Steps between C-alpha positions, in 0.01 A plus 500: 500500500801687382691362208815320589398458853546144624223301633464493873695217662738434208874584488645679208657266257845539359570706192477190284116515538460879457369668174672787320297815377461545130739730333745497783827312496524236752661609823678260716343485835211728409139404606249420237270798400251304303376154441442523131848405393598143436690332777885494484686173504665437823817452302475856379469635853808296598695631208437858629521450866745215519275314744156364546297500810450168676146375465307335776385150447131549600266717302367719783722786596580533869424829668795692631528501877545873516237607239248723677263491210464130531444528867233774461332359189542825294720557194844651526577825319669476163880501515722734320717405210814527693361279764405245239858501364637449845268205561603355169867515601425348830319214334786459247748464783317198624563297184710198585567332162682671219525355151552636154266235349126569465314404811180292484196664659358326800147593396266258333479527128239750387466652847636816638465405859757371737664156437368187646655371816733194467346158511535267793851352559582151375594208720822569706830334409603217722809571722709209634447441868717353771866424435453518125486875508867505610623285212644722222422420139747306294590815312611668819693194604686481171573869499641477854710201416648682203580807704656300784701286270631797307589671830679199637689450175604864497615480860704188423658662196589808698643293785700280262638801315609649835666179612878511456728195490705508817871557462620457852550154646441384851821464698401149606416401145855540380680433826755227469703339775871562498753229557831531678757254377833372635806612305453222239189693376307171495429389854230706672546625850149644535200613296366832617153643446210381293554167322461602134718476191372674191566306175392517139202300365736284300664389827170354616411149394198484266338255743470752782369768263235265360403384849446852617278588201311173541392573857496881520386626158423259220408772257811695573629519140151580365340739744543875519635496847175435681252216538138610500367192695785519742464877536127473580568231756780699656295817513213312660718346765664837578162683516367240745802534719635157440863416422629609157490203267781378286303558180712795393705449189876474498509847365290638780704320765825619351369861495390475865827352627745673272406864453509773759169676573281190472414418857407164643185627672171314458277753321299553185699807413825315512358211289368735231829687483684169476280398207571815305872470565500136392329580169745775431798285591376235265515760225850630595684186601541164327353193663848356557609815680194485723560130578869568578416772747230294657721194561783719634259673737257244636530357849561124514522476877866437583614752235383756257545439131531167322885485505539539876197278557656222293808502717305532822277197435722275286857585603757763424602336175145489355439819307183603327648378169536143639147457634311183402129510407412372847720757668359777285142388583590494869621863499199609296268333752652696782417841349141505636611426861876559546481416867396144443731245654717305261269198479168633618196300372350813338823562321499143366145549371596823320812332363275240337282772355804661346612171344147437361476849350839464339392178336173655381658806350806341350424136445787458252748589780336397819234250396652219713598719792194431715586123495873543564539810719600453863482761767862624517716472805625830643807600690473560870433862585802677637451651839854623528541852615689697237725625784524177701838351594809672366311629190368800687851629581596494130166649381514794740854595404409487133195721564704746702758540229245551224303742715811713528518494124139615456316173445249464783376184659148555368630538143702183537202304627287601205747571225596151380873554541771235490761587759837327490665516840870450582424208732643161424266227615776253586694763690191618692455149622869473582480821708203377691657165572835651606340730755231273638741207543750723677223634730369153585468478877484874547192664647276734309680789670784457246473683171718463191517657157698397196547689169701394196584738217664445163791750530519541123149644448349569851226239472372355823507130405385366831410597858347358812248729665288251700308178463146629444413852395142465602583444873823701506512768230823657624763457231828462696769572233314797359354655815713414804766766544772391741833653589751358250766436766841389366340395168527873425881511528572399133365840393759668717759271344386601148515872595849444638626338176310753285686780683832358370607289796585132477430170677863507615431791736531443874214607717436504880421174667433574866385865505389762253715774366435753623403350830221747547271538198241777445157396616624182664490436875813563699574128535531477125438191286659168578511140372377177659836326443865598487649520156811692591601860470521500124334296223485532124169573328443141384531362852290788634226392258527125570494555879249786487713742703289790613783738588661452160188599302411797712860629467489440125179701470658783698809497270301538179523837321137589580474264795145362549366688199706275269338193653150649498524611142619155390220308668244748369630436151472126576124536555454575869249764614682829516290640784547190707876520453519872588276459800723225634814701448340785690406276793782240522793679340793258435303199618348546150821347364435171683130452420268712712290592197172308430488292178288220359632168366405587141691829526803317627484234227477774233763710672759218494446466127757786458761244618366215286454701179817704463383804690173539311166540674155425366205587718322183621161441334239222468341559155658414168224623276126544468317394181158584366371324195848352438653852501740625768348804670737517799856400450764405749650782708861413556713814474859418584766732644862467614528547872864387545780411269523144374842467670352618832224230466763237426721581800195531733402150390847374586455622857149360531606154377713479808187524715392154366853361492651604838278769653174508690323259259787268432406162356151615382579579143380328184773242455699547184277782380647846578288702750541801717292667770479652844340412835330745730364491855332782686554581866357239733448279197170672425563457132727283287602508132690335227532661158698321232534466127635322198520646151150352441308585818514746792302381806430652838350322800389677820362364826337676800280403789195663658317418824133586533446672830187635670498828687570311817806340346349154447651318200236359263570258213468659152201423283608410148834664567327823607439639845123456570300820505225329705527203742521190282419712192135489598262795482532732794327818620803606700786455249537612142765621260527825690514325834670163433507221752873449440790688346823369341831544680834405345705259702819309459513228233757297695716465189710712270525560129741215450226269633154444342525794258811368337360147503179604326705703246722198426201267453338734257808582301591135458152425368486812278830415331415135421562441134661841444857537378765616746586862440820654640529840656729753329867484592626716780561854367722627782357856467635789700794551725553394857373755755610385847285654764723320753848358447525149364572230751852351513482185290615169637761349262434147384684279243192508275406860536308639208475865441168458325216496758233411248571133426228236515627390844436687814712814462521549870657165586246412765290183516133593471314405810809456720673841498359840567465586138284195428267548797143476386314519829719704744628486758714205384742492787694803387614736769549862390840638571638839588265768604196338336210431735419144581205352316269289709286210389186717521630717219599799707836634606608516862388863498149395391535628147281295256671343204396355164455144397699278265577793275487768753129576470454839338789645687501383858519784740176688576307389194166662414208355685320227300175602328182375668421289197645406175167565323499864413179576327510709188868439426 
């Protein structure tokens, strides 16, 4: 057998078992050429090759599947050296464990054969069966707990760091009701908006503060803004969909109700955000500041905030500073359920809990309270509408004026303003009584408005607009524009005197000069009674002579423009005045223009206040936190000279002495004024004044007619939109069941309007000193439009026509000059047409009333209604 040839059936071993020829350096990967050399350590082979061949566990080598020698039973030919090196590399690449430390041989000691196979395996480890195999070890549990806790803590810290203390407040949280007062600044007319009055903590009785802490958050002064037990309970109730519990701290409740951005939704997210905010608030605000905001914000049922609630439950005079321990406990008990009735059993039980908690927390102060406390009596809840009765008329006028000045109704209802109006409570009652007593017995078709103004400052001190704003919101003296009729003539008189003419001028009595006036019908303007061919200006005023005032307007330097400019300066709407001049021409001089009672009362103030005019207004001032934020607007300007005002007053005093309203003055108190009656008596006026008050009263009448002409009674002084005011599919605001139509009053300005004026003025001046008008100034020079009449000599003739006695020598009520309700048996003379009892001449020409209407002649057609919306 050749040397180096392996035995049949055995595989060649790795280089670790080969021998190296003598005298030759060892070659890595070379096959052994002799067997005489000592065997090399396996470690040595590893050091050269970097690997050792893996050894099989059994001692018998396995034949290679593709070895033909094995299959045939013969020996393979010897391999070349290069092939041996290649095999060695192949075997080396199969090494799987690499180590720099010496490896232990797997052969038995003292043997050169293959290592022994491993012994039999030991008993298998027991694995837990069933559910136990899913239970992690305590090490895993602890590690997981640490990881989760650290993660949650980190998340909380990040969320807390990113939580910002809110700066914006909820509108409702700081909304305070505003109060409108009468002119005394003490008596409220109405409270508007949310019932809340924000006060300082020092203005709250300690009893109510202690009671609130005792029932809502006993650890308030010790906790950090949150209560862990309460928080857990609240989170649980929220997560389970139940109602949020009242376990939140005072700080949390304040944050939720006070700051903007914290919603009231029931959710975990909102609750967590609320907790973070509460903790931060506790760091940034003092406990007293938190408690103050809370008690000013919380809902107590009838009101928000402890101040308003104190007044709502225990009377207007009981403020938060005056609360007793029982009253404080009562209010604290209401916080949980504000909608409880005043004496509900559940409220009584919670009241007792508050008392017990107070005694437990502060025994030195409230130790005996549980034995002595009684459930407090409360005031009856007010169901009054803030606009009910006459209050609504005052409130709406105040709101309109402030709206025009930039203070909106919404701002008023939430801003906590104190608004001082111009209205005098006593005079408001006097105005209502004067009008309603005069209208007693009249149907609801009759309407009346009264307005009284202080001529010195333009303040509307009283008015009558209706009996109940809720059922009839139309405010007569501010909204009803009616033709002024002869109550407009004093402005023509003032323009006449301002132009340099005097009261001693003689003006036409029976027909105008010129007879044909521009823009007036061919028949011209006439009077309802004969006053003669020529009268002086005083008599023309007292007897309300139409022809005289139209002729005076024509004789002015700028004619109607002088009158229009004067009344515009006296507060009348310039557009209304110009429009009327364009339509009615010289009938404008005798009252065809539409005006309201309040405009007339303010306009006559130029006569009562030396020619000065102050625009009428209803607000004295507006205060916020005791500071005036809106002052009184009362700009004053001179419209006419003081002497013109004085002489105009002289003429109008004669109206009450010997003229159309004779005998209806104010007794010994000087007064002046002017009546007015529209054509067909569709409207009637009296406007009069003293140095203290200027008052206008206007009446008109409306029938409610259906499309077929059927007359239907008014509903609350209004024409019904639907039959009986009941819901209807056929009728609505755009298709009303009835419409108003102006009809004759059946009386003139010297009737009910003058009576109502007299009643009010007598009541208004009670207790006031008598003030005299200025002395007659005798301004201007006579300007006779017509020649003066030939005087009738008498033994006691007096050249001065302005004495206290009747300057015309006629007996009021018996002669033509004293006729109040013509015809009075007078028969016109000369070429004048005959006046019939029906108020028309024998040629069918309509005439005026007691004062000549607004000009007699073809007067402008009456407006369909005195209620002109938007004016």
